[in-house]
N, C-alpha and C positions, 0 to 999 in steps of 0.2 A: 504494500500500500504506500510506503514512503516514496518510491520512485514515481508513482502516478501523481502524488500530491506536489512534487517538485516540477513536473513537466510544465504546468501553466506558467509558473514563475520564470523558468528557463526560456520559454517561448516569449514571454513579455520582455525579458532582458534582451533577447536577441532582436526583437522588433524595435525596441528603443535604441539599441546600438545602431541598427541599420538606419533608423530615422535620423539620428545624429550625424552619421556619415553622409547621408543623402543631403541634408541641409548644409553641411559644411562644403560638400562638393558643388552644390548649386549656388552657393553664395561667394564663390571665389572672385567675383567681379568687384569686390571692395564693399565695405560697409556691412557685409553679411556676418562678420565675425561675432557681432553682438547677438545676432539671431541664433547662430550656432551655439554661443555660450548660454543663451537662454534655454535652448532645447536641452543642452547638456546639463544645465542646472536642474531643469525639470526632471530629466531622466534620473539624475542622482537622487533627487528628493523622492521620486517614486520608488526607487529601489532601496531606500533607507540610508543612502549616502549622506555625507555632510555637505549640504548646499547652503548653509547659513552664510558663509563668506561671499558666495556668489550672489545671494539675495541682497546682502548689504551693499555690494558694489552696484547692483542694479538700481538702488535707491539713491545713488550719488548725484542726483540733480542738484545743481547749485544755481538755479535761475533766480535772479533778484530783480524784482519789479518795483513799481512806484504806485502807491495808493494815495487817495485824497479823502479827507474827512474834516470833521470839526477841528482837529488838531493841525490841519494843514497837510502838506505832502509828507509821506513816510515810505520807508522801504518795506517790501513784502517778500516773503519767501514761499515755501511750499504751500500750495492751495490758496495763495493770496493772503496768507496770515501775516499779521504785522510783525515787524522786526524791531527790537529795542536795543538800546545801549545802556550800560551801567556806569555812572560817573565815577564809581570807585575803582574801575579798571584802569590800567595804563596801556600804552601802545603794545599790541600783540601779547597781552598778558591778562588772563581772566582770573578774577578773584572770587568768582561765583562757582562754588563746588558743593557737593553733598546736598543738603536740603534746598539750598538756594538754586542749584541746578535742576532740582525736581520742579520747583515753582517757576523757574525761568530756564527752560531747556535751551542749551546752546544750539546754535545753527551750525551743525557739523556736516562734514562730507567725507567720503572715503579719501584716503591719501592719494595724492596725484590729481584730484579733481580740481579743475579751474572754474571759479565762479563766473557765470554769464550774467552781464548787466543789461537791463533794459536801457533803451536810449535816454530815458529820463534820469538815469543814475549817473551823476557827474563825479562822485568820489571814486577812489581806487579800491577795488575789491581784492582781497588777498586771503590766504589761510595761514594759520599758525598752529603749533602743537599745544594742546591743553595739558594740564598736569596729568590727566589719565592717558595721554597719548593720542587721543582723537584729534582730528583736524577741525578747527573752528573757523568759520568765515568771519572776516572783519572788513570794515570800511574805513579807509584812512587809518588803519591800525586799531580802530575801536571794535572790540568783540561784539558780535551780534547774537541776540537771543530772541526766543519766542516767550509768550506769557501763557502759563497753563490755564488761566481763566479766560483767555480769548478762545472762543469756540468756533468762530467762523471768520471768513475773510472780511476785513474792514473793522473788526473789533479793535478797540484801542484801550481796553480796560487797564492796562499797565501804565498808561501815561501818568507820570508824576508820582508814582508809588514811592513812598519814603523820601520824596524829593531827590531821588537818585536814579530812577528808571524813567527813560523817555523814549518815544518813538525815534527810530533812527532816521536821520535826514538823508535825502538823496545826494546831498553834497558831501556828506561824511563829516560835517562840522559837529563838534562837541556841543550838546545842548546846554543851555544855562537855565537854571530854575526860574530866573526872572523873566525869561523869554517864553515860558510855557504857561498856557492857560490853566493847566491842571496843577502845576507846581505850587502856586500860592495857596490853593485850597488844601493841598496835602500838608504844606508847611505850617498852615495856621491851626491845624488840628493838633490835639495833644500827641506827644510821641507814641503813647500806647495805642492811640486810635489808628495811627498810620502803619505801625509795624506789621500787623497781620501775618507774621511769620515769613516775611519776604525780605 
């Protein structure tokens, strides 16, 4: 009974391997290597292989756009979600780790990924190594983050939090609390009211 139970899996593995070879052969005209890699990653996942690293690389989009709202123009990342800067950071150095990074997820990309800027982005996009070794995207050296409480494109719920978190400007300029509409409100509240664990 054991040889009969293995036959379907062996046939499946053979079919997947053939499919990978077919896709690789048909895509030799350039640009097809990512398609072959996707098929290979899917085949590895189907057979119980470790495709986690291939899946992470596939999510390496670093497209940065520009959104507009009540706070003015701001940078956007994946799914049009707002990007923020933390005024406690310094050039290419993040001070937001542990619980802070849970509340303010860093905008990271796989190593070797080059950020792509929308035409409205005039600052310079780069990447740098975080303390945990991941690559974080920065504008003019300012590390970029999402805010966990922003649930959809256009949300700017993190603007002015603790007087240190601000939407990232398309120019890459460091925001000033005085220039932010939300900052005075956050600064005028009691320190305990603005902390909220962020």
